Backbone and ligand atoms as CSV (ligand in chain L), in Angstrom:
chain,resi,resn,atom,element,x,y,z
A,1,LYS,N,N,114.877,56.678,39.228
A,1,LYS,CA,C,113.479,56.665,39.684
A,1,LYS,C,C,113.361,57.334,41.043
A,2,LEU,N,N,112.273,58.082,41.192
A,2,LEU,CA,C,112.051,58.864,42.414
A,2,LEU,C,C,111.053,58.142,43.328
A,3,ILE,N,N,111.364,58.095,44.615
A,3,ILE,CA,C,110.480,57.495,45.619
A,3,ILE,C,C,110.025,58.584,46.585
A,4,TYR,N,N,108.718,58.701,46.777
A,4,TYR,CA,C,108.186,59.629,47.774
A,4,TYR,C,C,108.159,58.933,49.142
A,5,ILE,N,N,108.560,59.658,50.171
A,5,ILE,CA,C,108.421,59.178,51.550
A,5,ILE,C,C,107.486,60.160,52.246
A,6,LEU,N,N,106.227,59.764,52.403
A,6,LEU,CA,C,105.194,60.664,52.923
A,6,LEU,C,C,104.923,60.378,54.392
A,7,ASN,N,N,104.779,61.446,55.154
A,7,ASN,CA,C,104.524,61.331,56.592
A,7,ASN,C,C,103.350,62.196,56.985
A,8,GLY,N,N,102.408,61.605,57.726
A,8,GLY,CA,C,101.199,62.307,58.122
A,8,GLY,C,C,101.333,63.021,59.463
A,9,PRO,N,N,100.183,63.318,60.067
A,9,PRO,CA,C,100.092,64.146,61.271
A,9,PRO,C,C,101.000,63.700,62.421
A,10,ASN,N,N,101.615,64.678,63.038
A,10,ASN,CA,C,102.423,64.545,64.256
A,10,ASN,C,C,103.805,63.935,64.033
A,11,LEU,N,N,104.071,63.497,62.827
A,11,LEU,CA,C,105.378,62.868,62.601
A,11,LEU,C,C,106.508,63.890,62.495
A,12,ASN,N,N,106.150,65.169,62.391
A,12,ASN,CA,C,107.178,66.217,62.524
A,12,ASN,C,C,107.792,66.205,63.923
A,13,LEU,N,N,107.072,65.619,64.881
A,13,LEU,CA,C,107.566,65.580,66.271
A,13,LEU,C,C,108.412,64.342,66.558
A,14,LEU,N,N,108.627,63.512,65.554
A,14,LEU,CA,C,109.396,62.284,65.763
A,14,LEU,C,C,110.762,62.610,66.377
A,15,GLY,N,N,111.129,61.845,67.382
A,15,GLY,CA,C,112.385,62.104,68.096
A,15,GLY,C,C,112.150,62.831,69.407
A,16,ASN,N,N,111.055,63.609,69.448
A,16,ASN,CA,C,110.704,64.347,70.679
A,16,ASN,C,C,109.451,63.788,71.322
A,17,ARG,N,N,108.572,63.230,70.462
A,17,ARG,CA,C,107.248,62.800,70.892
A,17,ARG,C,C,107.320,61.374,71.435
A,18,GLN,N,N,106.853,61.127,72.641
A,18,GLN,CA,C,106.759,59.786,73.228
A,18,GLN,C,C,107.920,58.882,72.800
A,19,PRO,N,N,109.155,59.234,73.174
A,19,PRO,CA,C,110.316,58.478,72.698
A,19,PRO,C,C,110.299,56.996,73.101
A,20,ASP,N,N,109.591,56.662,74.171
A,20,ASP,CA,C,109.467,55.255,74.561
A,20,ASP,C,C,108.773,54.452,73.465
A,21,LEU,N,N,107.841,55.093,72.751
A,21,LEU,CA,C,107.114,54.438,71.665
A,21,LEU,C,C,107.794,54.627,70.319
A,22,TYR,N,N,108.289,55.849,70.091
A,22,TYR,CA,C,108.709,56.219,68.738
A,22,TYR,C,C,110.216,56.439,68.590
A,23,GLY,N,N,110.975,56.295,69.693
A,23,GLY,CA,C,112.427,56.411,69.603
A,23,GLY,C,C,112.923,57.849,69.598
A,24,HIS,N,N,114.221,58.001,69.410
A,24,HIS,CA,C,114.862,59.320,69.515
A,24,HIS,C,C,115.259,59.897,68.169
A,25,GLU,N,N,115.075,59.119,67.110
A,25,GLU,CA,C,115.493,59.616,65.799
A,25,GLU,C,C,114.426,60.516,65.184
A,26,THR,N,N,114.894,61.511,64.463
A,26,THR,CA,C,114.002,62.490,63.838
A,26,THR,C,C,113.757,62.116,62.373
A,27,LEU,N,N,112.822,62.821,61.751
A,27,LEU,CA,C,112.580,62.607,60.318
A,27,LEU,C,C,113.838,62.890,59.499
A,28,ALA,N,N,114.628,63.856,59.952
A,28,ALA,CA,C,115.887,64.163,59.235
A,28,ALA,C,C,116.844,62.973,59.310
A,29,ASP,N,N,116.900,62.317,60.485
A,29,ASP,CA,C,117.742,61.111,60.613
A,29,ASP,C,C,117.244,60.025,59.662
A,30,ILE,N,N,115.920,59.846,59.629
A,30,ILE,CA,C,115.322,58.811,58.770
A,30,ILE,C,C,115.597,59.115,57.306
A,31,GLU,N,N,115.492,60.395,56.965
A,31,GLU,CA,C,115.752,60.817,55.587
A,31,GLU,C,C,117.173,60.417,55.169
A,32,ALA,N,N,118.130,60.633,56.082
A,32,ALA,CA,C,119.534,60.304,55.788
A,32,ALA,C,C,119.708,58.792,55.629
A,33,GLN,N,N,119.050,58.008,56.503
A,33,GLN,CA,C,119.163,56.542,56.408
A,33,GLN,C,C,118.583,56.030,55.094
A,34,CYS,N,N,117.425,56.570,54.705
A,34,CYS,CA,C,116.790,56.149,53.451
A,34,CYS,C,C,117.639,56.552,52.259
A,35,GLN,N,N,118.236,57.728,52.360
A,35,GLN,CA,C,119.065,58.263,51.276
A,35,GLN,C,C,120.209,57.309,50.932
A,36,THR,N,N,120.839,56.756,51.977
A,36,THR,CA,C,121.944,55.808,51.781
A,36,THR,C,C,121.461,54.584,51.005
A,37,VAL,N,N,120.309,54.056,51.422
A,37,VAL,CA,C,119.765,52.858,50.768
A,37,VAL,C,C,119.345,53.184,49.337
A,38,ALA,N,N,118.646,54.314,49.175
A,38,ALA,CA,C,118.149,54.707,47.853
A,38,ALA,C,C,119.320,54.899,46.886
A,39,ALA,N,N,120.333,55.618,47.338
A,39,ALA,CA,C,121.481,55.919,46.467
A,39,ALA,C,C,122.161,54.634,46.009
A,40,SER,N,N,122.303,53.667,46.921
A,40,SER,CA,C,122.995,52.436,46.534
A,40,SER,C,C,122.163,51.602,45.567
A,41,ALA,N,N,120.865,51.886,45.495
A,41,ALA,CA,C,120.006,51.172,44.535
A,41,ALA,C,C,119.771,52.008,43.272
A,42,GLY,N,N,120.401,53.173,43.200
A,42,GLY,CA,C,120.218,54.033,42.031
A,42,GLY,C,C,118.893,54.773,42.029
A,43,LEU,N,N,118.294,54.910,43.209
A,43,LEU,CA,C,117.014,55.626,43.335
A,43,LEU,C,C,117.246,56.992,43.962
A,44,SER,N,N,116.322,57.921,43.721
A,44,SER,CA,C,116.331,59.174,44.470
A,44,SER,C,C,115.052,59.234,45.300
A,45,GLN,N,N,114.979,60.171,46.213
A,45,GLN,CA,C,113.853,60.213,47.149
A,45,GLN,C,C,113.435,61.640,47.449
A,46,LYS,N,N,112.173,61.764,47.869
A,46,LYS,CA,C,111.650,63.057,48.314
A,46,LYS,C,C,110.879,62.807,49.600
A,47,MET,N,N,111.356,63.380,50.698
A,47,MET,CA,C,110.746,63.190,52.022
A,47,MET,C,C,109.816,64.360,52.327
A,48,LEU,N,N,108.563,64.064,52.678
A,48,LEU,CA,C,107.568,65.116,52.933
A,48,LEU,C,C,106.781,64.791,54.199
A,49,GLN,N,N,106.338,65.822,54.897
A,49,GLN,CA,C,105.498,65.620,56.098
A,49,GLN,C,C,104.445,66.716,56.155
A,50,SER,N,N,103.216,66.324,56.473
A,50,SER,CA,C,102.174,67.327,56.720
A,50,SER,C,C,101.230,66.848,57.806
A,51,ASN,N,N,100.696,67.816,58.523
A,51,ASN,CA,C,99.679,67.518,59.528
A,51,ASN,C,C,98.270,67.576,58.936
A,52,HIS,N,N,98.183,67.792,57.609
A,52,HIS,CA,C,96.888,68.024,56.969
A,52,HIS,C,C,96.574,66.941,55.939
A,53,GLU,N,N,95.426,66.328,56.110
A,53,GLU,CA,C,95.006,65.217,55.250
A,53,GLU,C,C,95.013,65.599,53.766
A,54,GLY,N,N,94.462,66.781,53.456
A,54,GLY,CA,C,94.363,67.206,52.056
A,54,GLY,C,C,95.730,67.361,51.412
A,55,GLN,N,N,96.704,67.805,52.194
A,55,GLN,CA,C,98.064,67.947,51.671
A,55,GLN,C,C,98.652,66.575,51.312
A,56,ILE,N,N,98.381,65.598,52.158
A,56,ILE,CA,C,98.861,64.233,51.874
A,56,ILE,C,C,98.209,63.721,50.583
A,57,VAL,N,N,96.905,63.957,50.456
A,57,VAL,CA,C,96.186,63.544,49.230
A,57,VAL,C,C,96.802,64.237,48.009
A,58,ASP,N,N,97.063,65.551,48.110
A,58,ASP,CA,C,97.660,66.293,46.987
A,58,ASP,C,C,99.028,65.716,46.614
A,59,TRP,N,N,99.830,65.372,47.606
A,59,TRP,CA,C,101.166,64.814,47.315
A,59,TRP,C,C,101.057,63.453,46.645
A,60,ILE,N,N,100.071,62.656,47.043
A,60,ILE,CA,C,99.882,61.348,46.388
A,60,ILE,C,C,99.487,61.570,44.920
A,61,HIS,N,N,98.675,62.594,44.670
A,61,HIS,CA,C,98.328,62.924,43.273
A,61,HIS,C,C,99.582,63.332,42.491
A,62,GLU,N,N,100.439,64.137,43.123
A,62,GLU,CA,C,101.700,64.535,42.464
A,62,GLU,C,C,102.553,63.308,42.163
A,63,ALA,N,N,102.535,62.360,43.076
A,63,ALA,CA,C,103.338,61.144,42.904
A,63,ALA,C,C,102.922,60.382,41.648
A,64,ARG,N,N,101.651,60.518,41.246
A,64,ARG,CA,C,101.180,59.852,40.015
A,64,ARG,C,C,101.995,60.278,38.799
A,65,GLU,N,N,102.427,61.542,38.814
A,65,GLU,CA,C,103.212,62.075,37.698
A,65,GLU,C,C,104.706,61.828,37.892
A,66,ASP,N,N,105.106,61.882,39.161
A,66,ASP,CA,C,106.501,62.097,39.551
A,66,ASP,C,C,107.239,60.863,40.032
A,67,ALA,N,N,106.540,59.966,40.718
A,67,ALA,CA,C,107.230,58.959,41.541
A,67,ALA,C,C,106.985,57.541,41.028
A,68,ALA,N,N,107.987,56.688,41.247
A,68,ALA,CA,C,107.873,55.273,40.875
A,68,ALA,C,C,107.318,54.448,42.030
A,69,GLY,N,N,107.445,54.978,43.266
A,69,GLY,CA,C,106.953,54.254,44.432
A,69,GLY,C,C,106.686,55.205,45.584
A,70,ILE,N,N,105.896,54.749,46.541
A,70,ILE,CA,C,105.564,55.566,47.717
A,70,ILE,C,C,105.804,54.754,48.976
A,71,ILE,N,N,106.553,55.350,49.908
A,71,ILE,CA,C,106.643,54.851,51.281
A,71,ILE,C,C,105.828,55.830,52.109
A,72,ILE,N,N,104.855,55.334,52.857
A,72,ILE,CA,C,103.980,56.261,53.591
A,72,ILE,C,C,103.754,55.812,55.020
A,73,ASN,N,N,104.010,56.741,55.952
A,73,ASN,CA,C,103.539,56.587,57.327
A,73,ASN,C,C,102.426,57.609,57.495
A,74,PRO,N,N,101.171,57.157,57.393
A,74,PRO,CA,C,100.065,58.110,57.418
A,74,PRO,C,C,99.719,58.612,58.828
A,75,GLY,N,N,100.461,58.152,59.855
A,75,GLY,CA,C,100.110,58.531,61.230
A,75,GLY,C,C,98.687,58.110,61.519
A,76,ALA,N,N,97.955,58.919,62.251
A,76,ALA,CA,C,96.590,58.563,62.633
A,76,ALA,C,C,95.648,58.442,61.432
A,77,LEU,N,N,96.000,59.080,60.305
A,77,LEU,CA,C,95.148,58.979,59.104
A,77,LEU,C,C,94.990,57.528,58.656
A,78,THR,N,N,95.996,56.717,58.973
A,78,THR,CA,C,95.959,55.276,58.709
A,78,THR,C,C,94.606,54.685,59.058
A,79,HIS,N,N,94.116,55.107,60.226
A,79,HIS,CA,C,93.009,54.401,60.867
A,79,HIS,C,C,91.635,54.932,60.479
A,80,TYR,N,N,91.606,56.055,59.728
A,80,TYR,CA,C,90.283,56.581,59.367
A,80,TYR,C,C,90.186,57.245,58.007
A,81,SER,N,N,91.320,57.389,57.284
A,81,SER,CA,C,91.223,58.206,56.060
A,81,SER,C,C,90.938,57.396,54.806
A,82,ILE,N,N,89.675,57.400,54.404
A,82,ILE,CA,C,89.294,56.796,53.127
A,82,ILE,C,C,89.855,57.645,51.985
A,83,ALA,N,N,90.014,58.962,52.226
A,83,ALA,CA,C,90.558,59.850,51.185
A,83,ALA,C,C,92.003,59.468,50.842
A,84,VAL,N,N,92.799,59.153,51.856
A,84,VAL,CA,C,94.188,58.730,51.598
A,84,VAL,C,C,94.187,57.381,50.877
A,85,LEU,N,N,93.326,56.460,51.299
A,85,LEU,CA,C,93.209,55.169,50.609
A,85,LEU,C,C,92.834,55.369,49.139
A,86,ASP,N,N,91.828,56.202,48.876
A,86,ASP,CA,C,91.376,56.418,47.497
A,86,ASP,C,C,92.502,57.008,46.646
A,87,ALA,N,N,93.242,57.951,47.227
A,87,ALA,CA,C,94.361,58.561,46.489
A,87,ALA,C,C,95.402,57.496,46.153
A,88,LEU,N,N,95.730,56.649,47.127
A,88,LEU,CA,C,96.729,55.598,46.891
A,88,LEU,C,C,96.235,54.597,45.850
A,89,ASN,N,N,94.930,54.358,45.833
A,89,ASN,CA,C,94.363,53.446,44.829
A,89,ASN,C,C,94.505,54.003,43.419
A,90,ALA,N,N,94.684,55.313,43.314
A,90,ALA,CA,C,94.864,55.947,41.998
A,90,ALA,C,C,96.342,56.020,41.601
A,91,PHE,N,N,97.215,55.471,42.446
A,91,PHE,CA,C,98.661,55.447,42.165
A,91,PHE,C,C,99.054,54.041,41.728
A,92,ASP,N,N,99.903,53.964,40.699
A,92,ASP,CA,C,100.175,52.661,40.092
A,92,ASP,C,C,101.350,51.868,40.666
A,93,GLY,N,N,102.359,52.551,41.228
A,93,GLY,CA,C,103.581,51.857,41.650
A,93,GLY,C,C,103.457,51.203,43.009
A,94,PRO,N,N,104.562,50.626,43.494
A,94,PRO,CA,C,104.555,50.020,44.822
A,94,PRO,C,C,104.299,51.034,45.950
A,95,VAL,N,N,103.501,50.594,46.913
A,95,VAL,CA,C,103.198,51.401,48.104
A,95,VAL,C,C,103.563,50.578,49.332
A,96,ILE,N,N,104.431,51.130,50.179
A,96,ILE,CA,C,104.795,50.450,51.428
A,96,ILE,C,C,104.314,51.309,52.592
A,97,GLU,N,N,103.521,50.714,53.464
A,97,GLU,CA,C,103.006,51.396,54.651
A,97,GLU,C,C,103.973,51.143,55.809
A,98,VAL,N,N,104.342,52.216,56.498
A,98,VAL,CA,C,105.296,52.100,57.602
A,98,VAL,C,C,104.695,52.659,58.888
A,99,HIS,N,N,104.847,51.907,59.966
A,99,HIS,CA,C,104.560,52.413,61.314
A,99,HIS,C,C,105.776,52.158,62.183
A,100,VAL,N,N,106.211,53.205,62.856
A,100,VAL,CA,C,107.375,53.088,63.731
A,100,VAL,C,C,107.054,52.111,64.865
A,101,SER,N,N,105.895,52.286,65.460
A,101,SER,CA,C,105.498,51.445,66.594
A,101,SER,C,C,104.804,50.174,66.087
A,102,GLN,N,N,104.723,49.206,66.978
A,102,GLN,CA,C,104.043,47.947,66.640
A,102,GLN,C,C,102.559,48.171,66.949
A,103,VAL,N,N,101.844,48.671,65.952
A,103,VAL,CA,C,100.459,49.116,66.167
A,103,VAL,C,C,99.539,47.990,66.669
A,104,HIS,N,N,99.860,46.748,66.324
A,104,HIS,CA,C,98.978,45.635,66.718
A,104,HIS,C,C,99.079,45.286,68.195
A,105,LYS,N,N,100.099,45.846,68.844
A,105,LYS,CA,C,100.294,45.653,70.283
A,105,LYS,C,C,99.656,46.798,71.076
A,106,ARG,N,N,99.083,47.758,70.348
A,106,ARG,CA,C,98.561,48.971,70.979
A,106,ARG,C,C,97.025,48.957,71.023
A,107,GLU,N,N,96.419,50.123,71.173
A,107,GLU,CA,C,94.962,50.195,71.322
A,107,GLU,C,C,94.262,49.566,70.105
A,108,PRO,N,N,93.107,48.946,70.326
A,108,PRO,CA,C,92.375,48.291,69.234
A,108,PRO,C,C,92.102,49.225,68.044
A,109,PHE,N,N,91.882,50.525,68.294
A,109,PHE,CA,C,91.591,51.411,67.155
A,109,PHE,C,C,92.791,51.548,66.221
A,110,ARG,N,N,93.995,51.149,66.653
A,110,ARG,CA,C,95.170,51.206,65.772
A,110,ARG,C,C,95.371,49.905,64.989
A,111,HIS,N,N,94.526,48.909,65.237
A,111,HIS,CA,C,94.693,47.616,64.564
A,111,HIS,C,C,94.115,47.638,63.161
A,112,LYS,N,N,93.207,48.593,62.918
A,112,LYS,CA,C,92.587,48.690,61.600
A,112,LYS,C,C,93.310,49.745,60.772
A,113,SER,N,N,93.620,49.392,59.517
A,113,SER,CA,C,94.262,50.348,58.615
A,113,SER,C,C,93.542,50.360,57.278
A,114,PHE,N,N,93.020,51.527,56.910
A,114,PHE,CA,C,92.454,51.676,55.563
A,114,PHE,C,C,93.559,51.554,54.509
A,115,VAL,N,N,94.728,52.108,54.840
A,115,VAL,CA,C,95.851,52.139,53.887
A,115,VAL,C,C,96.321,50.730,53.539
A,116,SER,N,N,96.191,49.798,54.484
A,116,SER,CA,C,96.611,48.408,54.231
A,116,SER,C,C,95.798,47.735,53.129
A,117,LEU,N,N,94.604,48.282,52.839
A,117,LEU,CA,C,93.815,47.724,51.739
A,117,LEU,C,C,94.505,47.950,50.392
A,118,ARG,N,N,95.442,48.925,50.351
A,118,ARG,CA,C,96.192,49.209,49.121
A,118,ARG,C,C,97.670,48.823,49.215
A,119,ALA,N,N,98.232,48.885,50.418
A,119,ALA,CA,C,99.687,48.719,50.559
A,119,ALA,C,C,100.136,47.347,50.065
A,120,ASP,N,N,101.292,47.320,49.393
A,120,ASP,CA,C,101.875,46.052,48.950
A,120,ASP,C,C,102.607,45.359,50.091
A,121,ALA,N,N,103.062,46.138,51.065
A,121,ALA,CA,C,103.716,45.578,52.245
A,121,ALA,C,C,103.538,46.561,53.393
A,122,VAL,N,N,103.588,46.032,54.613
A,122,VAL,CA,C,103.373,46.850,55.807
A,122,VAL,C,C,104.494,46.583,56.804
A,123,MET,N,N,105.119,47.658,57.279
A,123,MET,CA,C,106.135,47.554,58.325
A,123,MET,C,C,105.522,48.110,59.612
A,124,ALA,N,N,105.607,47.360,60.701
A,124,ALA,CA,C,105.142,47.891,61.991
A,124,ALA,C,C,106.029,47.350,63.093
A,125,GLY,N,N,106.559,48.235,63.916
A,125,GLY,CA,C,107.346,47.798,65.065
A,125,GLY,C,C,108.835,47.669,64.776
A,126,PHE,N,N,109.271,48.091,63.604
A,126,PHE,CA,C,110.700,48.068,63.289
A,126,PHE,C,C,111.382,49.362,63.734
A,127,GLY,N,N,110.638,50.196,64.447
A,127,GLY,CA,C,111.187,51.491,64.848
A,127,GLY,C,C,111.431,52.352,63.619
A,128,THR,N,N,112.270,53.350,63.779
A,128,THR,CA,C,112.539,54.255,62.654
A,128,THR,C,C,113.302,53.526,61.538
A,129,HIS,N,N,113.947,52.419,61.871
A,129,HIS,CA,C,114.653,51.582,60.886
A,129,HIS,C,C,113.704,51.054,59.806
A,130,GLY,N,N,112.415,50.979,60.144
A,130,GLY,CA,C,111.427,50.467,59.187
A,130,GLY,C,C,111.415,51.207,57.859
A,131,TYR,N,N,111.711,52.489,57.890
A,131,TYR,CA,C,111.701,53.276,56.652
A,131,TYR,C,C,112.811,52.809,55.694
A,132,ALA,N,N,114.009,52.628,56.231
A,132,ALA,CA,C,115.133,52.206,55.374
A,132,ALA,C,C,114.877,50.793,54.841
A,133,LEU,N,N,114.282,49.937,55.688
A,133,LEU,CA,C,113.922,48.585,55.233
A,133,LEU,C,C,112.884,48.671,54.118
A,134,ALA,N,N,111.951,49.590,54.275
A,134,ALA,CA,C,110.927,49.778,53.238
A,134,ALA,C,C,111.580,50.243,51.939
A,135,MET,N,N,112.542,51.147,52.041
A,135,MET,CA,C,113.246,51.632,50.837
A,135,MET,C,C,113.968,50.481,50.135
A,136,GLN,N,N,114.570,49.606,50.948
A,136,GLN,CA,C,115.256,48.442,50.385
A,136,GLN,C,C,114.265,47.568,49.609
A,137,HIS,N,N,113.075,47.412,50.170
A,137,HIS,CA,C,112.070,46.572,49.515
A,137,HIS,C,C,111.538,47.233,48.246
A,138,VAL,N,N,111.357,48.546,48.280
A,138,VAL,CA,C,110.932,49.268,47.070
A,138,VAL,C,C,111.962,49.054,45.963
A,139,ALA,N,N,113.244,49.173,46.333
A,139,ALA,CA,C,114.320,48.977,45.353
A,139,ALA,C,C,114.229,47.571,44.764
A,140,HIS,N,N,113.962,46.589,45.623
A,140,HIS,CA,C,113.799,45.201,45.180
A,140,HIS,C,C,112.625,45.070,44.222
A,141,LEU,N,N,111.494,45.676,44.587
A,141,LEU,CA,C,110.295,45.573,43.742
A,141,LEU,C,C,110.489,46.249,42.386
A,142,LEU,N,N,111.256,47.349,42.388
A,142,LEU,CA,C,111.461,48.086,41.142
A,142,LEU,C,C,112.633,47.535,40.332
A,143,GLY,N,N,113.289,46.525,40.897
A,143,GLY,CA,C,114.385,45.900,40.163
A,143,GLY,C,C,115.599,46.792,40.037
A,144,GLY,N,N,115.921,47.503,41.096
A,144,GLY,CA,C,117.135,48.333,41.103
A,144,GLY,C,C,116.907,49.639,40.359
A,145,LYS,N,N,117.700,49.897,39.339
A,145,LYS,CA,C,117.712,51.219,38.683
A,145,LYS,C,C,116.420,51.513,37.935
L,1,DQA,C1,C,102.122,55.570,63.782
L,1,DQA,C2,C,101.033,54.783,64.511
L,1,DQA,C3,C,99.702,55.514,64.482
L,1,DQA,O1,O,98.707,54.762,65.162
L,1,DQA,C4,C,99.847,56.859,65.159
L,1,DQA,O2,O,98.629,57.573,65.056
L,1,DQA,C5,C,100.983,57.661,64.641
L,1,DQA,C6,C,102.241,56.981,64.331
L,1,DQA,C7,C,103.514,54.913,63.901
L,1,DQA,O3,O,104.414,55.314,63.156
L,1,DQA,O4,O,103.713,54.036,64.747
L,1,DQA,O5,O,100.902,58.880,64.522
L,1,DQA,O6,O,101.786,55.628,62.394
């Protein structure tokens, strides 16, 4: 089974951008960590990042055909994208929302998430480790292989 790991705007800068908030690990590091977890559960993964809302929506549509589960860090789209929420509502498998930072400790506009209306679980404040934890939970929800 294939798991999509989707990343929204500015997450291409992970590791360089505000390291006090987001740490020093890059998306490539996260991809490797998730890969280890996915492989041990008999899952495969596809890691994607875009700064464009429509691209994220298109990938969620592709996931309808392709993927058994979605791990998504929508970046700022979390807080305003009804389009991303609607796309996720059209996807049947488990959806885990991930935020590197502890968004509830930050500005009030980050406390609201449209994506949480669909997500089966939400990770916030686990740092970049949150992605691998999310992969572990997806594997649990899908019952391994
Ligand atoms: C983020 C939190 C969002 O509020 C922010 O816009 C991001 C990253 C996180 O991973 O902590 O771009 O999703």
